DRENDO-1510 file (C-alpha; in Angstrom, 1 decimal, always signed):
<recs>
REC; n; res; u; v; w
REC; 1; MET; -15.8; -11.4; +9.0 .
REC; 2; GLU; -12.5; -12.2; +7.4 .
REC; 3; PRO; -9.6; -13.6; +9.5 .
REC; 4; GLY; -7.8; -10.8; +11.2 .
REC; 5; SER; -10.5; -8.3; +10.7 .
REC; 6; SER; -12.2; -6.6; +13.6 .
REC; 7; ARG; -14.9; -4.1; +14.3 .
REC; 8; PRO; -13.8; -0.5; +15.3 .
REC; 9; GLY; -12.8; -0.5; +18.9 .
REC; 10; GLU; -12.0; -4.2; +19.1 .
REC; 11; ALA; -8.4; -5.4; +19.4 .
REC; 12; GLU; -6.9; -6.1; +16.0 .
REC; 13; GLU; -5.5; -9.5; +15.4 .
REC; 14; PRO; -2.8; -9.5; +12.6 .
REC; 15; PHE; -3.9; -11.1; +9.4 .
REC; 16; PHE; -1.3; -13.5; +7.8 .
REC; 17; ASP; -1.6; -15.3; +4.6 .
REC; 18; VAL; +0.6; -17.9; +3.0 .
REC; 19; ALA; +2.9; -15.3; +1.4 .
REC; 20; GLY; +3.7; -13.7; +4.8 .
REC; 21; ILE; +1.6; -10.5; +4.4 .
REC; 22; GLU; +0.4; -9.0; +7.6 .
REC; 23; ILE; -2.3; -6.3; +7.5 .
REC; 24; VAL; -2.6; -4.1; +10.6 .
REC; 25; ILE; -5.5; -1.7; +10.8 .
REC; 26; GLU; -4.7; +1.0; +13.3 .
REC; 27; ALA; -7.2; +3.6; +12.3 .
REC; 28; PRO; -10.8; +2.3; +12.4 .
REC; 29; GLY; -11.8; +4.7; +9.6 .
REC; 30; TRP; -10.3; +2.4; +7.1 .
REC; 31; HIS; -13.3; +0.0; +7.6 .
REC; 32; ARG; -15.6; +2.9; +6.6 .
REC; 33; LEU; -13.6; +3.8; +3.5 .
REC; 34; LEU; -12.9; +0.2; +2.4 .
REC; 35; PRO; -14.9; -2.5; +4.2 .
REC; 36; ARG; -12.6; -5.2; +2.8 .
REC; 37; ALA; -9.3; -3.3; +3.2 .
REC; 38; GLU; -7.4; -6.3; +4.5 .
REC; 39; SER; -8.3; -8.5; +1.6 .
REC; 40; LEU; -7.6; -5.8; -1.0 .
REC; 41; ALA; -4.2; -4.9; +0.6 .
REC; 42; ARG; -3.2; -8.5; +0.6 .
REC; 43; ARG; -4.2; -9.0; -3.0 .
REC; 44; ALA; -2.4; -5.9; -4.1 .
REC; 45; ALA; +0.8; -6.8; -2.3 .
REC; 46; GLU; +0.6; -10.4; -3.7 .
REC; 47; ALA; +0.1; -9.1; -7.2 .
REC; 48; ALA; +3.2; -6.8; -6.8 .
REC; 49; LEU; +5.2; -9.8; -5.5 .
REC; 50; ALA; +4.0; -11.9; -8.5 .
REC; 51; GLU; +4.9; -9.1; -10.9 .
REC; 52; ALA; +8.5; -9.0; -9.5 .
REC; 53; GLU; +8.5; -12.9; -9.4 .
REC; 54; CYS; +9.3; -12.6; -5.7 .
REC; 55; GLY; +7.2; -14.4; -3.3 .
REC; 56; GLU; +9.7; -14.7; -0.5 .
REC; 57; GLY; +9.7; -12.6; +2.6 .
REC; 58; ALA; +7.3; -11.0; +5.0 .
REC; 59; VAL; +5.5; -7.7; +4.3 .
REC; 60; THR; +3.5; -5.7; +6.9 .
REC; 61; VAL; +1.0; -3.2; +5.7 .
REC; 62; LEU; -0.1; -0.6; +8.3 .
REC; 63; LEU; -3.3; +1.2; +7.7 .
REC; 64; THR; -3.2; +4.2; +9.9 .
REC; 65; ASP; -4.1; +7.9; +10.0 .
REC; 66; ASP; -2.5; +11.1; +8.7 .
REC; 67; ARG; -1.0; +12.0; +12.1 .
REC; 68; VAL; +1.1; +8.8; +12.2 .
REC; 69; LEU; +2.2; +9.2; +8.6 .
REC; 70; ARG; +3.2; +12.8; +9.2 .
REC; 71; LYS; +5.4; +11.7; +12.1 .
REC; 72; LEU; +6.9; +8.8; +10.2 .
REC; 73; ASN; +7.6; +11.1; +7.2 .
REC; 74; TYR; +9.3; +13.7; +9.4 .
REC; 75; VAL; +11.4; +11.2; +11.3 .
REC; 76; HIS; +12.5; +9.2; +8.3 .
REC; 77; ARG; +12.5; +11.7; +5.5 .
REC; 78; GLY; +12.6; +15.1; +7.2 .
REC; 79; LYS; +9.3; +16.2; +5.7 .
REC; 80; ASP; +6.8; +17.6; +8.2 .
REC; 81; LYS; +3.6; +16.6; +6.4 .
REC; 82; PRO; +1.6; +13.4; +5.9 .
REC; 83; THR; +2.0; +11.5; +2.7 .
REC; 84; ASN; -0.1; +8.7; +1.1 .
REC; 85; VAL; +2.3; +5.8; +1.5 .
REC; 86; LEU; +5.8; +5.1; +3.0 .
REC; 87; SER; +7.9; +2.0; +2.5 .
REC; 88; PHE; +10.5; +0.7; +4.9 .
REC; 89; PRO; +12.8; -2.0; +3.6 .
REC; 90; GLY; +13.2; -5.0; +5.8 .
REC; 91; GLY; +16.1; -5.4; +8.2 .
REC; 92; GLY; +17.0; -9.0; +7.7 .
REC; 93; PRO; +16.5; -12.2; +5.7 .
REC; 94; GLY; +12.9; -13.2; +5.3 .
REC; 95; HIS; +11.5; -9.7; +5.9 .
REC; 96; LEU; +10.9; -7.6; +2.8 .
REC; 97; GLY; +9.7; -4.7; +4.8 .
REC; 98; ASP; +6.8; -2.5; +6.0 .
REC; 99; ILE; +4.4; -0.2; +4.2 .
REC; 100; ALA; +2.3; +2.4; +5.9 .
REC; 101; LEU; -0.7; +4.3; +4.4 .
REC; 102; ALA; -2.5; +7.4; +5.6 .
REC; 103; LEU; -6.3; +7.2; +5.6 .
REC; 104; GLY; -7.1; +10.9; +5.1 .
REC; 105; VAL; -4.5; +11.4; +2.4 .
REC; 106; VAL; -5.6; +8.4; +0.5 .
REC; 107; ALA; -9.3; +9.3; +0.7 .
REC; 108; ARG; -8.6; +13.0; -0.3 .
REC; 109; GLU; -6.4; +12.0; -3.3 .
REC; 110; ALA; -8.9; +9.5; -4.6 .
REC; 111; ARG; -11.7; +12.0; -4.3 .
REC; 112; ALA; -9.6; +14.8; -6.0 .
REC; 113; ALA; -8.6; +12.5; -8.9 .
REC; 114; GLY; -12.2; +11.1; -9.3 .
REC; 115; LYS; -10.9; +7.6; -8.6 .
REC; 116; ARG; -12.6; +4.8; -6.6 .
REC; 117; PRO; -10.9; +4.6; -3.2 .
REC; 118; ALA; -10.3; +0.9; -3.7 .
REC; 119; ALA; -8.5; +1.4; -6.9 .
REC; 120; HIS; -6.3; +4.2; -5.5 .
REC; 121; PHE; -5.6; +2.2; -2.4 .
REC; 122; ALA; -4.6; -0.9; -4.3 .
REC; 123; HIS; -2.3; +1.2; -6.5 .
REC; 124; LEU; -0.6; +2.6; -3.4 .
REC; 125; VAL; -0.1; -0.8; -1.8 .
REC; 126; ALA; +1.4; -2.1; -5.0 .
REC; 127; HIS; +3.6; +1.0; -5.3 .
REC; 128; GLY; +4.9; +0.5; -1.7 .
REC; 129; THR; +5.5; -3.2; -2.3 .
REC; 130; LEU; +7.5; -2.4; -5.5 .
REC; 131; HIS; +9.6; +0.0; -3.5 .
REC; 132; LEU; +10.4; -2.8; -1.0 .
REC; 133; LEU; +11.5; -4.9; -4.0 .
REC; 134; GLY; +14.0; -2.2; -5.1 .
REC; 135; HIS; +11.9; -0.2; -7.6 .
REC; 136; ASP; +12.2; +3.6; -7.6 .
REC; 137; HIS; +11.1; +6.6; -9.6 .
REC; 138; LEU; +14.0; +9.0; -9.1 .
REC; 139; SER; +14.9; +9.1; -12.8 .
REC; 140; ALA; +12.5; +9.3; -15.8 .
REC; 141; GLY; +13.5; +5.7; -16.9 .
REC; 142; GLU; +13.0; +4.3; -13.4 .
REC; 143; ALA; +9.6; +6.1; -13.1 .
REC; 144; ARG; +8.4; +4.7; -16.5 .
REC; 145; ARG; +9.4; +1.1; -15.5 .
REC; 146; MET; +7.7; +1.4; -12.2 .
REC; 147; GLU; +4.5; +2.9; -13.7 .
REC; 148; ARG; +4.4; +0.1; -16.3 .
REC; 149; ALA; +4.7; -2.5; -13.5 .
REC; 150; GLU; +2.0; -0.7; -11.5 .
REC; 151; ALA; -0.3; -0.8; -14.5 .
REC; 152; ARG; +0.3; -4.5; -15.0 .
REC; 153; ILE; -0.4; -5.2; -11.3 .
REC; 154; LEU; -3.7; -3.2; -11.4 .
REC; 155; HIS; -4.7; -5.1; -14.5 .
REC; 156; ARG; -4.1; -8.4; -12.7 .
REC; 157; LEU; -6.5; -7.1; -10.0 .
REC; 158; LYS; -9.0; -6.1; -12.7 .
REC; 159; LEU; -8.7; -2.4; -11.7 .
REC; 160; PRO; -8.1; +0.6; -14.0 .
REC; 161; ASN; -4.6; +1.6; -15.1 .
REC; 162; PRO; -3.7; +4.4; -12.6 .
REC; 163; TRP; -1.6; +6.2; -15.3 .
REC; 164; ARG; -4.2; +6.3; -18.1 .
REC; 165; GLY; -5.0; +9.9; -18.8 .
REC; 166; VAL; -2.1; +11.2; -16.7 .
REC; 167; ALA; +0.0; +13.8; -18.5 .
REC; 168; ALA; +3.7; +12.8; -18.8 .
</recs>
């Protein structure tokens, strides 16, 4: 087993790597969807940090369920539904922030889009990390810049461009 990984039902030890990325698996179903979720989340976050040429600051990635993301989405955004990924900027020096992903939403989206769960998951971790670094997609120009960055990150991970074939 990888450092920080655990079997469902066991206490989870946080996984830290040299870049200060902590992966916390709260919902054991993540192990069924992606047996190497910790490693892929770390690689996707590292690739996003490298894309932005920013390797400083800690990032926590929480892999949880739809119920938790629904609550977080309601409390922080006023939306009473689960979402795939949320990003929370850090509160101080050395802490870039936190990212949370919902197991059910991620699995359903991957299935509906005909994507491999690992590729969709890596895209969402990269997306969340880019938000922590100040990227956004509120305007068309911002969205295009963020999409191009995501495509480069997924290319670094040898995964398909998540925007190829998507209508503009």
